[in-house]
N, C-alpha and C positions, 0 to 999 in steps of 0.2 A: 260247666254242667256235665254230669256223667250221663252217657247215653243209656236209655232204657232198652234192654234186650229181652224179648219175650219168646217163649216157646209155645208154638201152636200144637194143639192136640192131634192134628192130622199127621204130625211127624211120627207119632207112635200110638195108633189107635188100638194096639194090643195091650196098652196100659189103661188103668182107670185114672180118674182125675187126681186122686191123691198120690198115686205112683208118679204121675206126670209132674206134679208139683215137687216131689222129692228129687226127681232127676233134674228138673230145671234149677233147683237150688244147688245141687251138686256141681252143675256146669256153669255157675256164676250168673244165671239169669236173674232179672228183677221182676219178671211178670210171666204169666201164662195166659193162654186163651183156651177155653174148653166149651163144652156143649151143655147148655141148660135147657135147650129144646131140640129135639130131634124129629124132623118131619118124617112122614110115612115113607118117603122115597128112599130113606136110608135103612140099612138092616136093623132088625129088631134088637140085635145084640150090640149095636153101636154104642160106644162109651158115652155116658151122660151123667149129669147131676140131676137126679130125677125127683128128689124129695128133700124135706127139711133135714132129715138125718144126714143125707149126703152133703147138704150145704154146711152143716156144722162140722162134719169131718174134714171137708176140704178147707174150710176157713181156718181150722186148727193147723192143718199142714202148711197152708200158705203163711200163716203167722210164724210158724216155726222156721220157715225158709226165707222169711222177710220178702215175700212175694205179694204182688197185687194181681188182680184179674183185669186184663186189658180188654179183650173182646169176649163177649158171650155169643155163641153160635147156637143155632142157625135158624133165621126167621125169614124164609123166602116170601116174596110178594108174588103171588100167583093169581090167576083169574078166579074170582069167587072166594078169595081167602077171607076167613073170619078172624079178624084181628083179636077178638076176645079170647080165642084159643091160645094166644101168645102170652096172656097175662101171667099164668103160672111160671113160665120160663123166664119172663122179665122180672118177676118177683124174686125168683131164685138168684138171678144175675145181680139184682140190686142188693140182696142179702150177702152176696160175696164181694160187694164193693166194686163191681165191674164199671169200667169207663164207658164202654160202647156195646151196642147190640148190632150184630152184622146181618145184612140182607143182600140178596141178589134180586133183581127185578126180572120176573118171567111173564110180565103182562105185555101184550103186543100194542094195544091202543094207547096213544100218547096221553090222552085226557085221563084215561083210567089209571095209567101209571102215576100221573101227578096226584090224583085223588087218593090213591092207596098210599103213596109215599108221604103225603102230607098227614094223613090220618095216623100212619104208623109213627111218624116223627112226633106227633102230639102224644101218642100213647107212650112212647119211650120216655118222653120228658116227664110224664107222671111218675116214673120210677127213677128219675134222676140219671137217665142214661142218654148218651148221644146215639143217634142212628147212624151207623156206618155202612155206606154203600160201596160194594165192590163190583166193578165191571169185569166181565169175562167174555171171551169169544163165543161162549155157548149160551149166554144169557140174552135177554132182549135189550138190556143196556150193555152194550158191548164195546163202547169206546170211551176214552177219557173225556172227550168233548161232551158226549151225551150224559155221562155221569155227573160232571160238574154243572151242566145246565139243570139237571133235575135237582141237585142239591141246592142250587142257588134260587130256583123258582118255586120249589115245593118243600124245602127242608125246614121251613119255619124257624130258621136260625138255630136249629138243634141237630143238624146233620153234617157229617164229615165224610171224607173219602178214605177208603182203604185201598191203597195202591199196591197191588201184587205185581212185582216186577216181572214175573213170568208172563202174566196176562198182558202187561204193558209191552213187553218185547214181542209177544205173539200177535198183538194188534197194531204194531208199528209205531208205538209211542216213542218220540225222540227225547234225547237229553234236554233239548231246548224247551220242549213242552212240559217236561217235569219241572224244570227251573221256573217256569211261568206260573205254576200252581200257587194260588194264594195259600200261604202257610197256615192261616187260620182254618182252612177247609181240609187240611190234610191230617187225618187222624192217626194213621198207621201206615208203615211201609213194610210189606212182606217180602222176604227174600228166599231164593233157592237158586238152582242153576239148571241148565239143560243144554242140549245141542243148539247150534246156531239156527237151525230150521227144523220144523216139525210138520209132517203131513197134516192137512186140515182135518182128516177123519181120525187123527190120533190125539187131537188137542185135549179132548175131555179125559181120555185115558191118562195122558201125561199129567194133567193137572191134578187128578184125584189119586193117582197110584204110582207114578213113576217120575219123580223129580230127582235132581241130583243135589248133593250138598253144595253150598256156595263155594265158588272157586274151583270146582271140578268140572265145569262145563265151559260153554262158549258165550254165555250171555254177558253183555257189557256192564256188569254189576258195579264195578268201581266208578265208572263214568256216570252211571245213573245215580248212585248214592251221593256223589259229589254235587248233584243238583238238588238234593233234598234239603229242606230247611233244617238247620241245627235244632236238636232237641226233639225231632220227630221220633216217636217210638219205633223200633225196628223189631220185626217179628220173623222168626225162623219157622217156615212151613215147608217141610221136606218129606212128604209121604214116599216111602220106598217099598212098595209091596214085593217086588222081586227079591230084595234083600231079606225082607221079613219071611218070605216063603223059603228062603235058603237058610233059615235059622240064624241069621245075624240078630243078635239080641237088641231089644229096644234101647238098652243102655248104650251099646256101641253105635247104633244108628244116630241116636241123639248126640252122643259125644262127637261124632264126625261132623254132624250138621252144625253144631254150635262152634266147634273149632274152626270150621270153614267160614262161618259167618263172622267170627271175631277177626279172622285174618283179612277178609274182604273189607270189613269196616275199618280196620286199622289202616289198610292201604288207601281207603277213600278219605281218611282224615276228616270225617264229617263232624267230629266233635272231639274234645279232649277225652282221653281214655281213663276211666276210673278203675278203682280196685275191683277185681273180679271180672274185668272186661278185657284185659290184655290176652293176646293169643296164648293158648295153653299147649 
């Protein structure tokens, strides 16, 4: 089985979705993740697939690059969220053949969390999408244990985990805990790198703007990836705003990120390496 390697749009938000697809194909990826819904907390000029013309254009570029859409971003569950507002973004995701729609939970009350997650899982199912839950140190679901509990108790059989190894490392997830995850509940593993430790007040900044290409930091990526079930899609998410502000091109940032990911994956031997996946 050839491992699926995906490029996340956060790696190069200075590109539009079609440009991202072109770069992903050039670097030997099999998938991308992009934004079919952008909540108001993100900048107005944040890249997005916002209408049917954009869907058609991206679908054409994905077909040309032999790519699929892994995750459609970003559908946060917040207090008072109106899930009906997410229908257009979910419809665009479905039109692009997306596998999953990504959420973070920002609701404090446990019962309200379950209700919102269950309702959104049902809504995603209407569009043929899995609901992918990502835990982070800055969300209300901030641990692997709590994420898996919510998926198992409120996911309606239509929810999976997005395991970002940066967030896993920053929240103390162990290799043994990763190995214990039911493979049927693991939708995607996201990789990047970083220093061994990060100040708590810098975690959000690191996550959104200042990650390192895989293999260039101190995170135990190889050991973590060896605990991941074979066949789990691997996604490269490496926002590097300092490099972008220093005029390092999107092409070069992506090239470094994908090259690092391929090297780390090769060392982890999590699956046989297919054509287009060997280190470049």
